[in-house]
N, C-alpha and C positions, 0 to 999 in steps of 0.2 A: 504493500499499499504505500501512495505517494505521501510526502508530508504535506499537512495542513498548511497553507501559506496564510500569514497574518496580513490582514490588512488594516492599517492605521484608521481611527474614526472618520477623518477628514477624507479618505478614500471610499469608506462606506456612505458618507454623505452625498459626495459627488454622484456614486453610482445609482443611488435610490431615488434622487431628487425627481426626476421625471416620469416616475413608474406610471401615474394615471394618464400620462399622454398616449400610451398604446391603446386607448380607446377612442374611436372616431369621434363618437359623439361629444366625447369631454373635449377633444381639440376643438370641437366647434363652440363649445359653450365657452370655453377659455378665449377663444377668439372674440366672441360676444362682449364677455367680460372686459378683454383689453379695450376694445372701443367705448365701451359705457365707461370706464375709468378715465379714458381720454377727455370725454366730455365733462365728467365731474371734476377732473383734476384743474381744467381752465376755469369752472365756476368757482372753485374754492379760491382761487387767487383773486379773481375780478370782483366777487361780492365783497369780501372784506374791504378790498381797496376801495370799490365804490362808495360802501358806508361810510368809512372814514374820510375820504375826501369831501363827502356830501354834510357830513355832521361834525368831524372833528372830536368825535366822543367815542372812548373805550367802551363805554357802556353800550351804545347803539351797535358796534362792531359784535359785542357778545349777543345783543339781542337778534341780530342777522344770523350768527350761527346758530342761535337757539331755535330759529325758525324752521332751520332744516331739520333739526333733529326732533321737535313737537311731534310729527305726524309717528314718529317710531315709538312714542309712547301711546298716543291714543289709537293707532292702528295695528301695533304690535301683536295683540292677540288674534284680530279679525283677519290680519295677513296670513299667520299660522292655520287658522281655521279654514281659510280658502285654499290655502296650499295643500292641506290634506283631503280636499272635497273635489278639486278640479285639476285638470289636466295642466301641469306645471308648465309645460312648453308654451301654451298658448297664453297661460298668464305672464310669462317672461316677455313674450311679444307686445302683449298689450300694455304693460307697464312701462317698457321702454319707448314705444311711441306715444304715450302720456307724455313721458319727460321730454322728447324731443318736441312736441307742440307748446309746453310751456317755455322752453329755451327759446323757441322760435318767435313767440310773444314778446319774451324780454329783448331779444335782438331787435325787434321793430320799435318797441317803445324808446329803446336807447339811441336808435337810428334817426328816430323822429323827434328827440330831443324832448319827450314827454315824461319821462321816466322820474319817480320821487322816490325818497328812501322808503315810501310804505309802500308805493307797487312793487319795488325790488324785493322787499321782505316778503310780500303776498306771493310773488312767483316763486321766490325761493321755498315759500312754504308748499306750493303746488310740487315744485321737484322733490321736496322732501317726502311728500305722501307717495308719489310714483317711486321713490327710492326704498320706501319702507315695504312695500309689496315686493319689488324685485328682488331686494336682497334676501328677503326671507325664501322667495322661491330658489334662488340660485344656490344657497346652501344645501336645502333639502334635494334639489336637481342634481347637484354634484354627488350627494350620497346614493342617488338612485342608479346613477351611471357607473361610477367605479365601485360601489358596494362596501362593507364595512372594513375589509382588508385594506382598502386604499384610501379608507376616508379621511384620515390626517393628512396624507399626502396630496390628495385632491382638493382638500379644503386650502391647504397652505399654497398650492400652485394657484387656485383661483384668485386667493388674496394677492398674490405675486403679480397676478395680470392686473388686478386693481391699482396695486403699487407702480407697476411699469408703465400702465398708461397714465397715471397721475403725474409720474416725473415729465413725462413728455408735454402733456397738456399743461403743467405748471410753467415748463419753461416757454412753450408757446404762447401761453397766455400774457405772460409778462411783456414779451416782446410786442405782441399784436396790440395790447392796451396802451404801449407806450408811441407805438408808431401810426396805428390806424383808428384807435379807439375801442372801447368794450363792446359797442354794438356788433361790430364784425366777429368779435371773438365767441359772442353767443349765438351767431348766425353757424359759426364753425362747430359748436358744441352741438346744435340741433342736428348737423349733418352726421357727426359722431354717433349720436343715439341711432340716427336711422340705420347707420352700417352695422351697429350691434344688433338691432331687431334683425336685419338682412342675415345675419351670421347664424341665426337660430332656424332659420328656414329648412336647412338640410339634415337637422338634428333628427333622428328616427325613433329615439325613445321618447314618449310623451310624458314620462316622468311622474305618472300618477301613482301613489303609494296603493299596496295592495290591502284594502279593506275587506272584511268578510261581510259588511254590510254598509249599505250606502246611508251615511249620516248627513243631516242637513247643516250648514254651517252653523246655526244655532245650538244643535246638539253638539257640534265641535266645540263651540265656546263653553258649552256646560262643561264638555270633558275635562277643561282645563282645571277645574275643581278636583276631579279624580286624579288627574295627572300629579298634582302636587301633593294629594294625601299618598298615593303610591310610591312616590319617589321624593321623599324628603330633601334628598340632597339637592334637587333641583332648586329648592327654595334658596339654599345656601350659596349657589353658583350665580343663581339671579342676582343676590344681593352683592356680591363679589364682583359680577360684571358691571352693575350700576356704578358701585363705588369707583372702581377703575374708570368708566366712562367720565363720570362727574369730576373726579380729582385728577386723570390723568390725561385721557384725550383732549380734553378742552385747552391744553397748551397751545393748539393750533390757532384758536382764537386770537391770541396775543400776537401772532406774527406779523401782521400788518404795524401793529405799535413797535413792536422791536425793530422791523424794517425803518419806520419813519422817525422815532423819537430816540430809540437807544444805539441802533446801528448806523443810522442816516445813509440808508440806501434807497434807492427808488423803486418803481413796480419792476422794474428787471431783476434788483436784486432780492425782491420778495418772491418773484419767481424762481430764483435759483435757490432761496430757502426752502420754499415749499417742495422743489424738487428734491433738495438735500433729505427733506422730512421722508419722502415717498421712498428715496434711495435707501434711507435707513429700514424701512418698513421691508423693503425688498430683500435685504441682506439678511434680516432676521427670519423671514419666511422661507428664504433658501435653506438655511441651516435647519429649519424646523423640518421643511419638505424632505429633506435627506435622512432624517431620523426615522421615517417610514412608520412602523406598528411599535414604537418604542413604547416601553413599559414605564411606570412611575410617572405618568403624565400630570398626576397630582402636585407631585414634589416639584417638577419642573415647572408648572405653573405659577407657583408661590416665589421659586427663586427668580423666574423673570419678573413678577410684579413688583418685587422689592426692588430689582434692579432699575424698573421702571420710575419707580418713587425717588431712588437716589440720583438718578440721571436727571429728574425734573428739580431737584434741588441745586443741581451744578449750574443751571443755567444763571443763577445768581452770581457767579463767579465769572461770566463771559465778558469779555472787555473788548473784543473786535469780531467781525465776521467769520475769521477762521475757526476760531475756539467756538463760536457759537454753531458753526456747521457740524463741528466734530461732535459736540454734545447732542445737536438734533439727531445725528445719524444714530447714536447708540440709544437715546430715547425711543426712538421710533422704530427700532430692531426690537426692543423689548415689546414695546405697545402692540405691535402687530402680531409678534409670537404669542404673547399671552391672549389676545382677542381670539385667534384661531383656536388655541388650546381650549377656552372656555366653550366654543362652538363644537369642537371634537367630544368634549366631556359631555355636554348636554346630549347628543344626538346618541352617544354610546348607552347613556343610562336610560333610554327609553326603546320599546319596540319600533320596529320599523313603521307600522301604521299611526305611529304617533309623533315621527320626526318633524313634521311641519309645526306641530304645538311646540315641540321642544323648541324650534327656531323662533316661533312666535314669542316665546318667554325671553329668547336673547334679544329679539327685537324691542320688545317691551322693556328690557332690561338697559338697553343703550337709548332708550326713549327717555330716561331721566338726564340726559346730557344737557337739555336747556337750563336746568338748574345750574349746572356747572359754567356753562358758557355764560350766563347772564351773571353769576357769582364772579367768576374770575374776572370778567370785565369791570365790575364794580370794586372788586378789590384791588385791580391794578391801576384804578383811578385814584385810590387811597395810598397803597404803598409801592406803587410802580409795578412794571410788568415783572422784573427779575424777583422782586419780593413776593410778589402772587403765586409764582410758579415754586418758589421756596416753600412756601407755606403748603400747597398743595400736595408737594413731593414728600414733604416731612409726614403728613398725616396718611398719605397711601401707603408709604413704606412701613409706617407704623401698624396701620392696620391688618396688613399682610404678615408682619412679622408676629402679632399677636393670634392671627388666626391659624397659622401653621403650628404654633406651638398649642393651642388650645382645640384644636380639631383634628387629631391624626387620622380619623376615617377619611377626611377630605384629602389630605396628603399622601394617602396610599391608594387613591383612585389610579387605575391604569387605564 
């Protein structure tokens, strides 16, 4: 018998990272996600910049970011119930086309010069509503296509597509805003959504869950109570997801403030910063995808969340754009990895026919983000943007240290 060849961990990561791309339907879904994220990446730069330019208020920037996330809270459970009831492929197409229509309206208002801060926030609310549905469907659809054996890999690759498209979108957006204005940027965003919808046309798998009996959407909504009763750990995972969203992911709200008042760079610099955020997420997801069906996901989740909090605290030490980008890279590597781990743990906790509900609870959890967006904006107005992130990071790290010590069942989850 030949000797077993030892492969270092990094080699294993490189060899495993693209496993789900063997599935044709997943490749099409991945391409759709890439175009979708191209559109959202452009919007993230432009919306914050537009609102800050119009109002000069950190608080209003937080309100604008919150408007995108409010639908996640309001529609979270409904999106999960619908995802468990109807053809997920069709739902994905409808939601993406709805986002394209909202982006087109935004483009026309800006090009005609009639957009106000409140019309911008209203349309951001519409884009957030479309996203609340499509994001739930994408997570469950990924699991449908690749199966439980490749679930973590597929979810990580899907999130990588979101990050990769976001990098390009952020860089393009900053340049387009500076040279031809935000109206044309939103027109390009509407086109990217259309390409995302077109990529789903060749997907063969409809992605409908295998239910033994057809339940109405109302019955599905009532089923959430049973889900929580039967899977108590879901409640804990929801609370941790919501806490991470409120304290951690809201750092992106302050990027326009850092760009204009701390680092003194223009919209192009903001685009580079937003792209750096996406690049960090891409790095974290690439490493996570390579882990494949790793054990001890619970412990890995806590370690990553604690790193997320410590990274946020480091923003208070940034003195220039280069230091800021390094910290931003690390923070978002942790952010996207922990977010994907929460999604994987939630779906693996429930049977196949309830995965839509599981992702509905995740969407509901991240729907608490408006509290964080408005709060961090208000806090930055009092203690400054670096001070606000120092406080949020310390609280986030502290909560996760306390949880990992106090709830051994969670950290042993696989």
